[in-house]
C-alpha positions, 0 to 999 in steps of 0.5 A, a space after each residue: 546510529 538511528 534509522 531514516 527509512 521506515 516500512 515505506 520510505 522516510 516519513 514525518 511531520 513536514 518541516 519538523 521531522 522531514 525538513 528541507 535539509 533532509 530532503 536535499 540530502 535524500 535527493 543528493 545521496 539517493 540519486 548518487 547511490 541509485 544511479 551508479 552512473 559512470 559520470 559520462 552520461 547523465 542519469 534521469 530520475 522522475 519525481 511526483 507528489 500527492 497534493 498536500 501543502 508541503 509537497 512543493 517545499 520538499 519537491 524543490 529541496 529534493 530536486 536541488 539535491 538530485 541536480 547537485 549529484 549531476 542527475 537530470 530530473 523529470 518533474 511530473 506534478 501530482 500523480 499516484 504513487 503507482 504511476 511513478 513505479 510504472 513511468 520509471 519502467 515505461 520511460 526507461 529512467 534510472 530511478 523514481 521518487 514519490 513525495 507522499 505520506 499515503 493515508 496520513 494527515 496533511 501535516 505529514 509527508 514522506 519520500 519514497 524511492 523506486 529503482 530502475 525496475 520500478 521496485 521500492 528499495 531493498 534494505 541494503 540500498 536504504 542502509 547505504 543511503 542512511 550510512 551517508 546521511 546519518 554518518 554526515 558523509 558526502 557523495 564522492 563526486 562534486 559535479 559543477 558547471 555544465 555537469 550539474 543536472 537539469 530539470 524538465 517539467 512534464 504534465 502528461 504523466 497521468 494520461 500515460 498512466 491512465 492509458 496503461 491502467 485501462 489496458 489491463 482489462 479486456 472489457 468496458 465498464 458501461 452500465 456501472 454507476 460508480 461513486 468514488 472517494 478520492 481522499 482529496 489526494 493524488 487520484 482526484 483527477 486520474 481516477 475520474 477520467 480513467 473510469 469514465 473513459 472505460 464507460 462507467 458512469 462516475 460521480 466523484 467525491 472528495 476530489 478537490 484537494 486544497 493541500 490540507 484536506 487530504 485524507 480528512 474524514 474521507 478516503 480508504 481510512 473512512 469507508 463509512 463515508 463512501 458507504 453512506 453515499 452509495 446507499 443514499 445515491 443508489 450506486 452499484 458500487 463505491 470505491 475509496 482511495 487513500 492519499 497517494 492512491 496505492 490502495 483501494 477499498 470498496 463498498 457494495 450497493 448496500 454500503 457494506 465494506 468489500 475489503 482487500 481480502 474480498 477484492 483479492 479473492 474476486 480477482 484471484 478467481 478471474 485470474 484462475 479462469 484465464 489460466 493466469 494464476 501462477 501455482 494457483 497461489 495468492 500472497 497475503 499477510 498473516 492478518 488476512 481473514 481465515 475466510 479468505 483462505 477458505 474461499 481459495 481452497 474451495 476453488 483449488 487455490 491457496 494463500 501464502 501468508 507473509 509478515 505484515 507489510 506490503 514489502 514482505 508480500 512483494 518479496 514472496 511474489 518476486 521470489 516465486 513468480 506469483 502474480 497477485 498479492 496484497 493486504 486487507 487494507 486494499 494495498 494490492 499488487 498485480 505483479 504481471 502489470 505493476 511493481 507496487 500496490 496500485 489503487 486505480 488498477 485494483 479499482 478497474 480489475 474489480 469493476 471488470 469482474 463485477 461487469 462480467 459477473 452480471 451480479 450485484 456487488 454484494 453477491 460477488 463479494 459473497 465469495 468469502 465468509 468473513 470470520 470475526 476477528 478480535 484484536 487486543 493488546 498486552 502491555 508488557 516490558 519492551 525487553 520481553 515482547 519478542 520472547 513470549 513463546 519461550 514461556 512454557 505456560 503461554 505457549 501451552 495455552 496458545 496451543 490449547 486455544 488453537 486446538 479448541 477451534 478444530 481448524 475453524 479459527 486461529 490465534 495470531 500473536 505478534 510483537 508491536 514494531 514500535 511499542 511495548 505491546 504484544 498484539 493478540 488476534 483471535 479469529 473464529 466463528 463465535 465472537 463471544 468465545 473469541 472475546 473471552 479467549 483474547 482477554 484470557 491470553 492478554 491477562 496471561 501474557 501480562 501476568 507472566 511477562 510483567 505488565 506495564 
């Protein structure tokens, strides 16, 4: 049996891989599995989307599937993904659905579900949905007549979400001149109105979506664009969202990148000052820069590293009650407020810290030193990509390289999830030495395990 769900929902090229038929089945089966309804009271689901052109098509198919399962639908139009996670809880609904392919180009789209608590689905629930769809099984109920679900359209969702995000900081943003790149995506309206309501002077760019320009040479995957805008326009800071606004990156007044690691370090210090950082711990992935760990340690905090992926970050946060976690990519979770990565909340938290500090953004971001990272790929036979540490020669050389850093660097080697690759990442303070070590390890791994 194949697999529908990836690391963040079901995703593919719209009308090719992600078809109306699949969307209908996901709506029908997903509603049935998630609601666990007793068939006497109709369950309610909320559905939102980003502005890409295929959203209307997939929305119609999803809604039809949900209604056919006897559940009611609240349709809220274009909203950020974290708005759906919040509104499920705020409106006391049974589940939520977001139609978005995040940072991917316009031809892609995706469908992700949230449970009644606002969290993305567990592996077990995803597997249950897959069992029905891939096994060509239908749900055990067949509502008809007056038992079919109804659709309600509500278009104040962004207002509710904006009020919620604004309530998470205790200072106004007056005096800050901010440039924002909305990626022609879901943040195009709500980010502007929220930041202006908080007192910031805001100029928006790439905020006129036409269905096909989402993420097109803009947004958080092209921070050089907002960097140039900021330096030419004399702004205090620039912010860049991705297509569904569940992540945010920044640039300082000089146009230099302030990535997720730096944002987390800044926000961790603010939480520490307020005595709100559980166990003085921030959750990050193995890809976070070693400078992030050092910055926390200098201030009596620590980083807990997980595998790559926001779901692993969230898993560790929930398990231990930690309130802050995220990734270098700007996908940051404030678990004391929301249940998923929230780009707009990240933006207001960072701006509040900037305002309180009285410093320039470059000074505030100086909280951590960024060590050079070198990433290279070793191409090997697929069947060997999980066994590299079983080779004594490879294991010994990795250990020797790590020892040579004397605590001022590290080696991270991990198999690709989709390709016949082993990814070699080396981090330290001497870039030329890192390049040499990385090339050496790639050559060794390919030689020992069979280059393809």
